[in-house]
N, C-alpha and C positions, 0 to 999 in steps of 0.2 A: 463802680470800682473804677481802675483809674489804672491806664495803660502804664508798663515799665517803661521807663525811659529808654532810649535805644544808647548802646555803646557807644563809646565814642572812639572806642581808635578802632583802625583800623583792623578786619579779620585776620589778614595776613600776616602783618605787625603782631597785632596779639598771641597768632599760633609763633613766631617767633622765638619772642618775648617766653612765653611758657615754656620753649625748648630752652634757651639760652639760660634760665630761672633753673629747670632740672637740670639742666648740666650744670652748671654752677653747684648748686644741691650736691652732687654726686663728687662734683670733685674737693671740696670742703665735707665730704665724708671722709675722703681718702688722708686728708689735711688733718684732720682732728681722728682718723685711724694711725696715721702715723708718729704724730705726738701725746697719746696714749704712750706710747712706749716711753718718753721721759715724766710721766706720772708719779710722784710716789706710789711706792708697792702697800697696796692697802686701801688704794682711791682708785674709785671706778674716774673714769675719764668724764665724767657728766657731772661728777661734785668737783671737778675744777673749774668748769663755768661758775657755777655758783660764787666760790672763792673769789673770780675776777670779778663778779659783779659785787662783791662785800669790798675788794679792795678798789675799785672804780667808784662805787655810788656812796658806802659809809656804812655803819648800821643800819643794820633794817630788823624787820619781826620776821619770824618765818614764813606767815605768811602773805605779808609783803613780797619777803624774797621768792615768795611759788606765784604769784603776781606780775614782779619782774622779770620772771625769767620764763613766764609762760610754761610753765611745770605742775603739773599735781603733786599736791599735798603733802601722800605720802610719800611721792618720788624726793621732792626736800627732803622731805626727816628723815630718809632711809641718808641722802648724803649727807644732810647737815652731822647728822649722827657720825660720820666714815669722818669725816673734816674735824670735830670735837677730838675724836680718839682719838686722831693723828696729831691734836693738838695746833689746830691749822686755823682752827673757829673756838671766840670764845661767848660763854654768855652773859651777858651782865643784863640788871635790871633796865628797864625802858626809863628815861629819866622823865619823862612828862607821865608815864603811866608806872607804879612801882610793881604793882603787881605782875605789867607783861616782862617778859623777854628781850632782845635786842639781841642778835648773833653781829661780831665782830670778828674781823679779821684778826689774827695773834700777828706777834713779830713774825712768827717762824710762818706763817701762812704766807706775811706780806714779802717774804725774801724767798719761801715756792713758787708765790703767783707771778713776783717780776721774774725769777728765772726764767721757768716756761714761756712769760708773756715774752720776752727776749729771742727763744728761737724761735717764736712763731712769728713775731717780727723778722727774724734773719730771712725765715723762707718767703715771706712775701716781697722783701728789701731787694731779695737777689733773683727772685720770680720775674717782678715788674721792674728791674732794674734799669730797662732802657726807655723807662716810660718817663715822660717829661714832667716836669712840676705843675703845668695848666693840666693833663689831662686825669693824674691824679685827683688834680683837687675838685674835676670835673667828676669825674667820677663818682669820688666820696659825696658830693654833694647830691647825684642821682639816686646813687645805692642811700641815702638819709631819708630824701621823697620816696624812692619804693619801700620801703619799710616803714616810716610814717603813714603813709595811703593802704599798706595791706595789712599795719595793724590799726587805723583807723575801722577800714574793713570788718575785721574779724568778728565783730555781733552779727556780723551779714553773711560768713562764712557757710553755715548749715541749711539757711534759707534761701538762698541759691544752687547748693547742692542736688539741695532735695523739694523744689520747685518742681511737683508734677508733670508739668510741661514746659520746663524750660527753654527757654528760647534763647541761641548762640549764635551769632554770624558768622554765616560760614567764608570759607576762602575768596568764593566769586560772590561777596557782597549776598547772597542772599539767607533769609534763615532759616535754619532748622533746628532740629530738638536735640538737647544733650544725648550722648550714644549712653548706652546703660553701661553702668559703671564693672559689670560683671563683665565684659568683655576684655580679652588680654591686648589689644589692639589700644588703649588708651596711655600714654605718658605717663608713669606715675616719677617722682623724684625722689 
């Protein structure tokens, strides 16, 4: 049996990064909750995320949409039904396979998505108004890298979390065991 490679990131930095990612997730939740007040009646805020994906990425089959959005297919099905009832999404035959259906944002869907998108962009623009272009570009590059690395690691998350004797670096540099996930002192996003 081969030994697991030692983590490359300093344990203190890992702890700080974990804290900031968790904090970021909580702040995004606040932003999403606030934005939900601007989502049209009868539409879950989460459904709006699917609409944005269709607007930005173009036509997708429902399964592809679930994969892209990292959501369960049943959740996507429920939200797509809401979007279709509201007239924001249309179902069209897949040009590559006439038996399949693609989802496409309607003209009204495009309008609503652009309006909500402008509001969200205004919040980000004002909140980060004192940032210089170089700082914003650096953050974009690092966030893209973080997202790409976390996305590539997704197939391994469960195995790391369920490893019976997972060893993790401690802040003092020693190697310790993962704490029991049922303990209340673990930080959760």
